[in-house]
C-alpha positions as CSV (number, residue, x, y, z in Angstrom):
1,M,-76.1,-29.7,-106.4
2,R,-79.3,-28.2,-107.7
3,N,-79.3,-24.9,-109.7
4,W,-82.5,-23.3,-108.3
5,Q,-82.3,-20.3,-110.8
6,T,-82.5,-22.6,-113.9
7,A,-84.8,-25.2,-112.3
8,A,-87.6,-22.8,-111.4
9,P,-88.4,-21.5,-114.9
10,Q,-88.3,-25.1,-116.2
11,W,-90.9,-26.2,-113.5
12,I,-93.1,-23.2,-114.2
13,S,-93.1,-23.8,-118.0
14,C,-93.9,-27.5,-117.4
15,I,-96.9,-26.6,-115.2
16,H,-98.1,-24.1,-117.7
17,A,-97.7,-26.6,-120.5
18,Q,-100.1,-29.0,-118.7
19,M,-102.8,-26.3,-118.6
20,P,-102.1,-24.0,-121.7
21,E,-105.6,-22.4,-121.7
22,S,-105.5,-21.3,-118.1
23,T,-106.0,-17.7,-117.0
24,P,-103.3,-15.9,-115.0
25,D,-105.3,-16.5,-111.8
26,E,-105.7,-20.2,-112.5
27,L,-102.0,-20.5,-113.2
28,R,-101.1,-18.7,-110.1
29,K,-103.2,-21.2,-108.0
30,A,-101.5,-24.1,-109.8
31,L,-98.0,-22.6,-109.2
32,R,-98.8,-22.0,-105.5
33,A,-100.0,-25.7,-105.2
34,A,-96.7,-26.9,-106.8
35,A,-94.4,-24.7,-104.6
36,A,-93.8,-27.2,-101.9
37,D,-92.7,-29.8,-104.3
38,F,-90.2,-27.4,-105.8
39,H,-88.6,-25.8,-102.7
40,G,-88.9,-28.8,-100.4
41,G,-89.1,-26.5,-97.4
42,T,-85.9,-24.7,-98.0
43,S,-85.9,-20.9,-97.5
44,W,-83.7,-20.3,-100.6
45,G,-86.0,-22.4,-102.7
46,K,-89.1,-20.5,-101.5
47,K,-87.4,-17.2,-102.4
48,V,-86.4,-18.4,-105.9
49,W,-89.8,-19.9,-106.6
50,G,-91.7,-16.8,-105.5
51,R,-89.5,-14.5,-107.6
52,H,-89.8,-16.6,-110.8
53,C,-93.5,-17.1,-110.4
54,R,-94.0,-13.3,-110.1
55,L,-91.9,-12.7,-113.2
56,Y,-93.6,-15.3,-115.2
57,L,-97.1,-14.1,-114.3
58,A,-96.2,-10.5,-115.0
59,R,-95.0,-11.4,-118.5
60,M,-98.1,-13.5,-119.0
61,A,-100.4,-10.7,-117.9
62,G,-98.6,-8.2,-120.0
63,R,-97.8,-5.7,-117.3
64,G,-95.0,-5.1,-114.8
65,D,-96.8,-6.2,-111.7
66,F,-99.2,-9.1,-111.3
67,R,-101.8,-8.8,-108.6
68,A,-104.5,-11.3,-107.9
69,D,-107.2,-8.6,-107.8
70,G,-106.3,-7.6,-111.4
71,K,-105.7,-3.9,-110.5
72,E,-102.7,-1.9,-111.6
73,T,-100.4,-0.4,-109.0
74,V,-101.2,3.2,-108.6
75,W,-98.7,5.5,-107.0
76,P,-99.8,8.5,-104.9
77,A,-99.4,11.9,-106.5
78,D,-96.8,13.0,-104.0
79,I,-94.3,10.3,-105.1
80,V,-92.0,11.5,-107.9
81,F,-89.8,9.5,-110.2
82,P,-87.3,12.0,-111.5
83,F,-85.5,9.5,-113.7
84,R,-88.6,9.0,-115.9
85,S,-89.5,11.2,-118.8
86,E,-92.8,13.0,-119.0
87,N,-94.0,10.7,-121.7
88,G,-93.7,7.5,-119.7
């Protein structure tokens, strides 16, 4: 039986190793092209692949959220996060 959670990071690192000088956008396109080979049409494989790709791209881009347009997520002023300190 396949362990999707350990296989996804291995596939992603192999794809990135084949194109080490790629930008996050180029890598995102390559990962999207390889998605069908990984998940084989299964719903669980699609969920796992998408989650691991987002995490990998966020780490590579150096921020908590990777968006293709390159913009940071900006929260409206009326949304308050009480568990965060004033300094960040």
